[in-house]
N, CA, C and O atoms as a MOPAC input file, in Angstrom:
PM7 MOZYME 1SCF
protein

 N     95.72100 1    17.03600 1   -54.94600 1
 C     94.60500 1    17.10200 1   -55.82200 1
 C     93.22100 1    17.41000 1   -55.01800 1
 O     92.95800 1    16.93600 1   -53.91300 1
 N     92.38900 1    18.28200 1   -55.76200 1
 C     91.26400 1    18.39000 1   -54.75100 1
 C     90.19700 1    17.36700 1   -54.89400 1
 O     90.03800 1    16.85500 1   -56.00200 1
 N     89.36200 1    16.97100 1   -53.78100 1
 C     88.31600 1    16.08300 1   -53.80800 1
 C     87.25300 1    16.40800 1   -54.71400 1
 O     87.00200 1    17.60900 1   -54.80700 1
 N     86.45500 1    15.47900 1   -55.52000 1
 C     85.49300 1    15.61400 1   -56.32000 1
 C     84.23200 1    16.46300 1   -55.57800 1
 O     83.48900 1    17.22600 1   -56.19400 1
 N     84.16400 1    16.24700 1   -54.49300 1
 C     82.91500 1    16.86600 1   -53.75300 1
 C     83.23200 1    18.40700 1   -53.53800 1
 O     82.27300 1    19.15300 1   -53.33700 1
 N     84.50800 1    18.92800 1   -53.56600 1
 C     85.06700 1    20.24900 1   -53.24300 1
 C     84.93900 1    20.96700 1   -54.56600 1
 O     84.99200 1    22.19600 1   -54.59800 1
 N     84.77400 1    20.25200 1   -55.64900 1
 C     84.73600 1    21.08500 1   -57.30400 1
 C     83.47500 1    21.72900 1   -57.61100 1
 O     82.42400 1    21.13400 1   -57.37700 1
 N     83.48200 1    22.81800 1   -58.08400 1
 C     82.13700 1    23.54500 1   -58.42600 1
 C     81.32100 1    22.83000 1   -59.58000 1
 O     81.87200 1    22.59300 1   -60.65500 1
 N     80.19900 1    22.54200 1   -59.37700 1
 C     79.53500 1    21.87500 1   -60.73900 1
 C     79.77600 1    22.62200 1   -61.89600 1
 O     79.91700 1    23.84400 1   -61.85400 1
 N     79.84300 1    21.84600 1   -63.11500 1
 C     79.93100 1    22.57900 1   -64.37200 1
 C     78.72900 1    23.17800 1   -64.69800 1
 O     77.67800 1    22.76100 1   -64.21200 1
 N     78.77100 1    24.30300 1   -65.62700 1
 C     77.54700 1    25.08800 1   -65.90800 1
 C     76.79800 1    24.20800 1   -66.98900 1
 O     77.55900 1    23.54300 1   -67.69200 1
 N     75.65000 1    24.10000 1   -67.21200 1
 C     74.85500 1    23.44500 1   -68.12800 1
 C     75.11000 1    24.04100 1   -69.38700 1
 O     75.18500 1    25.26700 1   -69.47900 1
 N     75.28300 1    23.12900 1   -70.58800 1
 C     75.31700 1    23.39000 1   -71.87200 1
 C     74.35600 1    22.91800 1   -72.71500 1
 O     74.05000 1    21.74700 1   -72.49000 1
 N     73.68700 1    23.53300 1   -73.75400 1
 C     72.81400 1    23.03300 1   -74.63500 1
 C     73.33700 1    21.77800 1   -75.47900 1
 O     74.46600 1    21.83300 1   -75.96700 1
 N     72.63500 1    20.79000 1   -75.63700 1
 C     73.19900 1    19.62000 1   -76.48100 1
 C     72.95700 1    19.89300 1   -78.05700 1
 O     73.63200 1    19.41100 1   -78.96700 1
 N     71.94000 1    20.69800 1   -78.18100 1
 C     71.55900 1    21.08800 1   -79.71000 1
 C     71.07500 1    22.43800 1   -79.71600 1
 O     70.51700 1    23.04000 1   -78.79900 1
 N     71.32000 1    22.77600 1   -80.70100 1
 C     70.61600 1    24.13400 1   -81.11000 1
 C     69.10900 1    24.37200 1   -81.58000 1
 O     68.88000 1    24.09800 1   -82.75800 1
 N     68.18200 1    24.79200 1   -80.89500 1
 C     66.81600 1    24.58300 1   -81.42900 1
 C     66.52500 1    25.57100 1   -82.61100 1
 O     66.66400 1    26.79400 1   -82.58400 1
 N     66.11100 1    24.82400 1   -83.61500 1
 C     65.91400 1    25.43700 1   -84.80200 1
 C     64.11100 1    25.63600 1   -85.11400 1
 O     63.27700 1    24.87300 1   -84.62700 1
 N     63.83300 1    26.59700 1   -85.85000 1
 C     62.38400 1    26.69700 1   -85.94800 1
 C     61.99700 1    25.53300 1   -86.87700 1
 O     62.83500 1    25.16400 1   -87.70000 1
 N     60.90700 1    24.97800 1   -86.82300 1
 C     60.31100 1    23.91100 1   -87.65800 1
 C     59.91000 1    24.72500 1   -89.23900 1
 O     59.30200 1    25.78800 1   -89.36300 1
 N     60.35800 1    24.01400 1   -90.13000 1
 C     59.55600 1    24.48500 1   -91.38000 1
 C     58.68600 1    23.60700 1   -91.92500 1
 O     58.84000 1    22.41600 1   -91.65300 1
 N     57.80300 1    23.94000 1   -92.63700 1
 C     56.83800 1    22.97100 1   -93.43000 1
 C     56.98600 1    23.28000 1   -94.97500 1
 O     56.82300 1    24.43500 1   -95.36800 1
 N     57.31700 1    22.17600 1   -95.92300 1
 C     57.53600 1    20.98100 1   -95.51800 1
 C     59.21100 1    20.62900 1   -95.24100 1
 O     60.15100 1    21.18100 1   -95.81200 1
 N     59.27800 1    19.74600 1   -94.38900 1
 C     60.64100 1    19.65600 1   -93.85200 1
 C     61.75600 1    19.19300 1   -95.02100 1
 O     62.96300 1    19.21100 1   -94.78000 1
 N     61.31300 1    18.85700 1   -96.06400 1
 C     62.29600 1    18.27500 1   -97.12200 1
 C     61.72700 1    19.08500 1   -98.53000 1
 O     60.52300 1    19.25300 1   -98.71900 1
 N     62.70200 1    19.52100 1   -99.41100 1
 C     62.44100 1    20.24600 1  -100.60200 1
 C     61.49300 1    19.43800 1  -101.55100 1
 O     60.57800 1    19.93000 1  -102.21200 1
 N     61.87700 1    18.04400 1  -101.51000 1
 C     61.08000 1    17.12200 1  -102.38700 1
 C     59.91900 1    16.39200 1  -101.75600 1
 O     59.48000 1    15.36300 1  -102.27000 1
 N     59.37400 1    16.94800 1  -100.56000 1
 C     58.59800 1    16.37800 1   -99.86400 1
 C     57.19400 1    16.22500 1  -100.72900 1
 O     56.87900 1    17.10000 1  -101.53500 1
 N     56.50000 1    15.24000 1  -100.54300 1
 C     55.22500 1    15.09500 1  -101.29600 1
 C     54.19200 1    14.39300 1  -100.24800 1
 O     54.49500 1    13.28700 1   -99.80000 1
 N     53.19900 1    14.90600 1   -99.92300 1
 C     52.17500 1    14.49200 1   -98.90100 1
 C     51.33100 1    13.26600 1   -99.69800 1
 O     50.52100 1    13.56700 1  -100.57500 1
 N     51.54300 1    12.08800 1   -99.38700 1
 C     50.85000 1    10.91200 1   -99.88500 1
 C     49.25300 1    11.01700 1   -99.77600 1
 O     48.42400 1    10.63100 1  -100.60000 1
 N     49.06200 1    11.58400 1   -98.65700 1
 C     47.50900 1    11.64800 1   -98.32000 1
 C     46.78600 1    12.83300 1   -98.79700 1
 O     45.62300 1    13.07000 1   -98.47300 1
 N     47.52700 1    13.61000 1   -99.61100 1
 C     46.91400 1    14.98400 1   -99.97800 1
 C     45.49400 1    14.68700 1  -100.83400 1
 O     44.50300 1    15.39900 1  -100.67300 1
 N     45.51700 1    13.70100 1  -101.63800 1
 C     44.41500 1    13.36600 1  -102.61300 1
 C     44.00000 1    12.20600 1  -102.10200 1
 O     43.79300 1    11.36000 1  -102.97200 1
 N     43.76500 1    11.79000 1  -100.79300 1
 C     43.48100 1    10.44600 1  -100.34500 1
 C     41.90400 1    10.60900 1  -100.16400 1
 O     41.38900 1    11.35700 1   -99.33200 1
 N     41.23300 1     9.82200 1  -101.03900 1
 C     39.64800 1     9.79500 1  -100.99700 1
 C     39.25700 1     9.55400 1   -99.56900 1
 O     38.35300 1    10.32000 1   -99.23500 1
 N     39.58100 1     8.87300 1   -98.77400 1
 C     38.88000 1     8.76800 1   -97.32900 1
 C     38.86400 1    10.06500 1   -96.62600 1
 O     37.89800 1    10.33900 1   -95.91300 1
 N     39.91000 1    10.94200 1   -96.77000 1
 C     39.74800 1    12.12500 1   -96.11100 1
 C     38.76700 1    12.89700 1   -96.63700 1
 O     38.07000 1    13.58400 1   -95.89000 1
 N     38.58200 1    12.88700 1   -98.01500 1
 C     37.52200 1    13.65700 1   -98.85700 1
 C     36.02800 1    12.99100 1   -98.34200 1
 O     35.05700 1    13.71700 1   -98.12900 1
 N     35.99100 1    11.67600 1   -98.19300 1
 C     35.04200 1    11.32700 1   -97.71600 1
 C     34.71400 1    11.59500 1   -96.25200 1
 O     33.59200 1    11.92800 1   -95.87100 1
 N     35.61100 1    11.45300 1   -95.57600 1
 C     35.34000 1    11.95600 1   -94.12600 1
 C     34.88200 1    13.36300 1   -94.01000 1
 O     33.96900 1    13.65000 1   -93.23500 1
 N     35.58000 1    14.41400 1   -94.87700 1
 C     34.94600 1    15.82300 1   -94.70000 1
 C     33.43200 1    15.88000 1   -95.46600 1
 O     32.63300 1    16.79900 1   -95.28700 1
 N     33.24000 1    14.92300 1   -96.19800 1
 C     31.97500 1    15.00100 1   -96.81000 1
 C     30.79700 1    14.51300 1   -95.86000 1
 O     29.67200 1    15.00500 1   -95.77600 1
 N     31.28400 1    13.50400 1   -95.21100 1
 C     30.33100 1    12.73100 1   -94.03900 1
 C     30.13400 1    13.79700 1   -93.15300 1
 O     28.97600 1    14.19200 1   -93.01600 1
 N     31.17900 1    14.43400 1   -92.42100 1
 C     30.91100 1    15.49000 1   -91.51100 1
 C     30.24100 1    16.63500 1   -91.93100 1
 O     29.64200 1    17.24100 1   -91.04300 1
 N     30.18600 1    17.10600 1   -93.11700 1
 C     29.32100 1    18.01900 1   -93.72000 1
 C     27.96700 1    17.62800 1   -93.84700 1
 O     27.09700 1    18.47600 1   -94.04200 1
 N     27.66300 1    16.21300 1   -93.73800 1
 C     26.15800 1    15.78900 1   -94.37400 1
 C     25.43200 1    15.72000 1   -93.34600 1
 O     24.26400 1    15.38000 1   -93.53500 1
 N     25.86600 1    16.00700 1   -91.98200 1
 C     24.70700 1    15.94000 1   -90.77500 1
 C     23.85000 1    17.12300 1   -90.86600 1
 O     22.64900 1    17.01300 1   -90.61800 1
 N     24.38100 1    18.27700 1   -91.21000 1
 C     23.51900 1    19.64200 1   -91.46600 1
 C     22.77100 1    19.29400 1   -92.64600 1
 O     21.65800 1    19.81000 1   -92.75700 1
 N     23.16100 1    18.54000 1   -93.51700 1
 C     22.16900 1    18.45700 1   -94.84100 1
 C     21.11600 1    17.48100 1   -94.56300 1
 O     20.05400 1    17.52200 1   -95.18600 1
 N     21.36200 1    16.56600 1   -93.62100 1
 C     20.33000 1    15.44800 1   -93.40700 1
 C     19.26200 1    16.12200 1   -92.82600 1
 O     18.16800 1    15.65400 1   -93.14000 1
 N     19.24300 1    17.08200 1   -92.07000 1
 C     18.22900 1    17.99900 1   -91.34900 1
 C     17.61200 1    18.65800 1   -92.23400 1
 O     16.51700 1    19.11600 1   -91.90600 1
 N     18.09200 1    18.89800 1   -93.55100 1
 C     17.43300 1    19.68300 1   -94.35900 1
 C     16.23100 1    19.21900 1   -95.18100 1
 O     15.68600 1    18.18100 1   -94.80700 1
 N     15.71800 1    19.89000 1   -96.31600 1
 C     14.74600 1    19.52700 1   -96.97700 1
 C     15.34500 1    18.05200 1   -97.85600 1
 O     16.54900 1    17.79500 1   -97.88000 1
 N     14.37500 1    17.23300 1   -98.49700 1
 C     14.90600 1    16.22300 1   -99.28400 1
 C     15.48300 1    16.68700 1  -100.49600 1
 O     16.39100 1    15.99100 1  -100.95000 1
 N     15.13400 1    17.77700 1  -101.16200 1
 C     15.54300 1    18.33800 1  -102.52100 1
 C     17.10300 1    18.74500 1  -102.05900 1
 O     18.05100 1    18.32100 1  -102.72100 1
 N     17.29200 1    19.51400 1  -100.99300 1
 C     18.61400 1    19.76000 1  -100.71900 1
 C     19.57600 1    18.57400 1  -100.52100 1
 O     20.72200 1    18.54200 1  -100.97000 1
 N     18.96600 1    17.57400 1   -99.77900 1
 C     19.64300 1    16.27700 1   -99.15700 1
 C     20.29500 1    15.66200 1  -100.86100 1
 O     21.48300 1    15.55800 1  -101.16800 1
 N     19.19400 1    15.36500 1  -101.65600 1
 C     19.63900 1    15.03600 1  -103.12400 1
 C     20.73100 1    15.81700 1  -103.78600 1
 O     21.71000 1    15.28700 1  -104.31000 1
 N     20.53700 1    16.94900 1  -103.74000 1
 C     21.61700 1    18.06100 1  -104.45600 1
 C     23.00600 1    17.71000 1  -103.74800 1
 O     24.02100 1    17.46000 1  -104.39900 1
 N     22.95200 1    17.71500 1  -102.32000 1
 C     24.26400 1    17.50200 1  -101.73300 1
 C     24.84900 1    16.04300 1  -102.04800 1
 O     26.05900 1    15.92300 1  -102.24100 1
 N     23.92100 1    14.83900 1  -102.10500 1
 C     24.87600 1    13.83400 1  -102.48300 1
 C     25.15900 1    13.71300 1  -103.79000 1
 O     26.07500 1    12.93400 1  -104.05900 1
 N     24.55900 1    14.33700 1  -104.78700 1
 C     25.00100 1    14.26500 1  -106.28100 1
 C     26.38000 1    15.24000 1  -106.24000 1
 O     27.35600 1    14.84400 1  -106.87800 1
 N     26.44900 1    16.22000 1  -105.66600 1
 C     27.58200 1    17.18700 1  -105.60700 1
 C     28.87800 1    16.29800 1  -104.90400 1
 O     30.03000 1    16.38800 1  -105.32800 1
 N     28.53900 1    15.56400 1  -103.93600 1
 C     29.69800 1    14.79600 1  -103.22100 1
 C     30.16300 1    13.54600 1  -104.07800 1
 O     31.31400 1    13.12900 1  -104.20200 1
 N     28.97200 1    13.03400 1  -104.65600 1
 C     29.02300 1    11.79100 1  -105.72200 1
 C     30.42700 1    12.39100 1  -106.89000 1
 O     31.49400 1    11.86100 1  -107.19800 1
 N     29.85400 1    13.57200 1  -107.25300 1
 C     30.76600 1    14.06900 1  -108.56700 1
 C     32.17200 1    14.44700 1  -107.93100 1
 O     33.10500 1    14.21600 1  -108.70000 1
 N     32.54800 1    14.99900 1  -106.64700 1
 C     33.66400 1    14.99500 1  -106.21900 1
 C     34.46400 1    13.84200 1  -105.93700 1
 O     35.61100 1    13.74900 1  -106.37500 1
 N     33.95400 1    13.00100 1  -105.26500 1
 C     34.52500 1    11.42700 1  -105.16600 1
 C     34.93700 1    10.95200 1  -106.80600 1
 O     36.03700 1    10.46500 1  -107.06700 1
 N     33.87400 1    11.17900 1  -107.83600 1
 C     34.42600 1    10.59200 1  -109.12100 1
 C     35.43300 1    11.52600 1  -109.58100 1
 O     36.30700 1    10.97400 1  -110.24900 1
 N     35.54600 1    12.52100 1  -109.45800 1
 C     36.59600 1    13.62800 1  -110.08800 1
 C     37.87800 1    13.34900 1  -109.26300 1
 O     38.91000 1    13.68700 1  -109.84300 1
 N     38.04700 1    12.74900 1  -107.91000 1
 C     39.19300 1    12.45000 1  -107.23500 1
 C     39.56200 1    10.99900 1  -107.60800 1
 O     40.32800 1    10.40600 1  -106.84800 1
 N     39.07200 1    10.34400 1  -108.74700 1
 C     39.31300 1     9.00000 1  -109.09800 1
 C     38.38100 1     8.05600 1  -108.77300 1
 O     38.47500 1     6.97100 1  -109.34600 1
 N     37.28700 1     8.26500 1  -107.79000 1
 C     36.23700 1     7.19400 1  -107.46800 1
 C     36.79400 1     5.83100 1  -106.84300 1
 O     37.88900 1     5.77900 1  -106.28300 1
 N     36.16100 1     5.01700 1  -106.95000 1
 C     36.39900 1     3.60500 1  -106.42000 1
 C     37.66100 1     3.29500 1  -106.64300 1
 O     38.41900 1     3.02900 1  -105.71000 1
 N     38.06800 1     3.29100 1  -107.98600 1
 C     39.55200 1     2.78500 1  -108.34300 1
 C     40.31700 1     3.28700 1  -107.79600 1
 O     41.09900 1     2.55300 1  -107.19100 1
 N     40.51300 1     4.72300 1  -107.70200 1
 C     41.52800 1     5.46600 1  -106.93300 1
 C     41.77800 1     5.04400 1  -105.45100 1
 O     42.91500 1     4.96500 1  -104.98800 1
 N     40.51300 1     4.74700 1  -104.65100 1
 C     40.50100 1     4.33100 1  -103.36400 1
 C     41.04600 1     3.16900 1  -103.15300 1
 O     41.80200 1     3.11600 1  -102.18300 1
 N     40.83600 1     1.85200 1  -104.00300 1
 C     41.29600 1     0.74700 1  -103.87000 1
 C     42.70700 1     0.82000 1  -104.24200 1
 O     43.53800 1     0.26400 1  -103.52400 1
 N     43.08200 1     1.49400 1  -105.36700 1
 C     44.72700 1     1.69600 1  -105.13600 1
 C     45.38600 1     2.07900 1  -104.16900 1
 O     46.41300 1     1.49000 1  -103.83100 1
 N     44.89100 1     3.20600 1  -103.49800 1
 C     45.61300 1     3.59300 1  -102.39800 1
 C     45.59100 1     2.62700 1  -101.14300 1
 O     46.54500 1     2.48000 1  -100.37900 1
 N     44.41800 1     2.01700 1  -101.04400 1
 C     44.31300 1     1.06500 1   -99.98100 1
 C     45.21100 1    -0.10200 1  -100.32200 1
 O     45.59300 1    -0.78600 1   -99.37200 1
 N     45.54700 1    -0.38000 1  -101.36200 1
 C     46.44500 1    -1.54800 1  -101.51700 1
 C     47.74700 1    -1.11700 1  -101.40600 1
 O     48.55400 1    -2.01400 1  -101.16300 1
 N     48.21600 1     0.07900 1  -101.52300 1
 C     49.65900 1     0.71200 1  -101.26000 1
 C     49.87100 1     0.59000 1   -99.65600 1
 O     51.02100 1     0.46700 1   -99.23500 1
 N     48.80900 1     0.62300 1   -98.78600 1
 C     49.06100 1     1.14600 1   -97.26800 1
 C     49.91500 1     0.23600 1   -96.64600 1
 O     50.77900 1     0.63900 1   -95.86700 1
 N     49.71900 1    -1.37400 1   -96.99400 1
 C     50.59800 1    -2.19400 1   -96.22900 1
 C     52.21700 1    -1.63000 1   -96.70500 1
 O     53.02200 1    -1.22400 1   -95.86800 1
 N     52.46100 1    -1.68100 1   -97.93200 1
 C     53.96500 1    -1.48300 1   -98.28400 1
 C     54.22500 1    -0.19500 1   -97.57900 1
 O     55.38400 1    -0.10000 1   -97.17300 1
 N     53.48700 1     0.77000 1   -97.34100 1
 C     53.87300 1     2.09900 1   -96.90500 1
 C     54.08700 1     2.03500 1   -95.58400 1
 O     55.03400 1     2.65400 1   -95.10000 1
 N     53.15000 1     1.19600 1   -94.71600 1
 C     53.58400 1     0.97600 1   -93.45800 1
 C     54.53800 1    -0.06000 1   -93.09600 1
 O     55.05000 1    -0.06700 1   -91.97600 1
 N     54.81600 1    -0.96200 1   -94.00400 1
 C     56.30500 1    -1.33400 1   -93.82900 1
 C     57.52700 1    -0.65000 1   -93.95300 1
 O     58.57600 1    -0.93100 1   -93.37200 1
 N     57.31700 1     0.30800 1   -94.78500 1
 C     58.23300 1     1.40700 1   -95.12900 1
 C     58.45900 1     2.27400 1   -93.93800 1
 O     59.62000 1     2.53300 1   -93.62300 1
 N     57.37500 1     2.79100 1   -93.18500 1
 C     57.22600 1     3.66500 1   -92.09800 1
 C     57.90000 1     2.84000 1   -91.01400 1
 O     58.81400 1     3.41600 1   -90.42300 1
 N     57.61000 1     1.57000 1   -90.63600 1
 C     58.25100 1     0.74500 1   -89.53400 1
 C     59.72500 1     0.77000 1   -89.82800 1
 O     60.45700 1     1.16900 1   -88.92200 1
 N     60.23100 1     0.42200 1   -90.90100 1
 C     61.63500 1     0.58700 1   -91.26900 1
 C     62.33500 1     1.75100 1   -90.93700 1
 O     63.36500 1     1.67500 1   -90.26600 1
 N     61.91800 1     2.76000 1   -91.30900 1
 C     62.39900 1     3.91600 1   -91.15800 1
 C     62.36400 1     4.27600 1   -89.42100 1
 O     63.36200 1     4.68900 1   -88.83000 1
 N     61.28200 1     4.07900 1   -88.87800 1
 C     61.20800 1     4.22500 1   -87.42900 1
 C     62.38100 1     3.53800 1   -86.57100 1
 O     62.96600 1     4.08200 1   -85.63500 1
 N     62.63100 1     2.17400 1   -87.08700 1
 C     63.30100 1     1.35200 1   -86.44500 1
 C     65.00200 1     1.78700 1   -86.90300 1
 O     65.90700 1     1.60400 1   -86.08900 1
 N     65.20800 1     2.22500 1   -87.94200 1
 C     66.45500 1     2.87600 1   -88.24300 1
 C     66.70700 1     4.12400 1   -87.29300 1
 O     67.77200 1     4.13600 1   -86.67500 1
 N     65.80200 1     5.19300 1   -87.12200 1
 C     65.93200 1     6.21800 1   -86.14900 1
 C     66.18800 1     5.68700 1   -84.86600 1
 O     67.10800 1     6.22900 1   -84.25400 1
 N     65.55500 1     4.69600 1   -84.27600 1
 C     65.56400 1     4.27500 1   -82.70100 1
 C     66.88000 1     3.66300 1   -82.81600 1
 O     67.40800 1     3.14500 1   -81.83100 1

C-alpha cells in the first residue's frame, strides 16, 4: 500500500455552482420599506439643502410640495404604524438569521 505522502493531490472541485442573482429573489417578494415614510423624508431632506439657499418663495413652495407628498403617503399615522411594526420585524429577522446560522 502506498504512503499517503506519495499520492498525488486530488484536483479541486467546486462545492456549489455559482448562479446569477435575480431581483427579487422570490416570486412573492414584497419590499416592506418601499413606501416607508422615513425614506421619503430622507430624500426630501437631502433635496432641501439646495432649496434652503434659494429665495423664500421657492422655499415655501418646496415645503408645501413636500408636505403634500408626506400626507399622500399616509402622513404621521402611516409613519407611526410602520414604526410600531419595526420591533416585530426585527425579532423575525433575528429568528431567520439564527435559523440560517
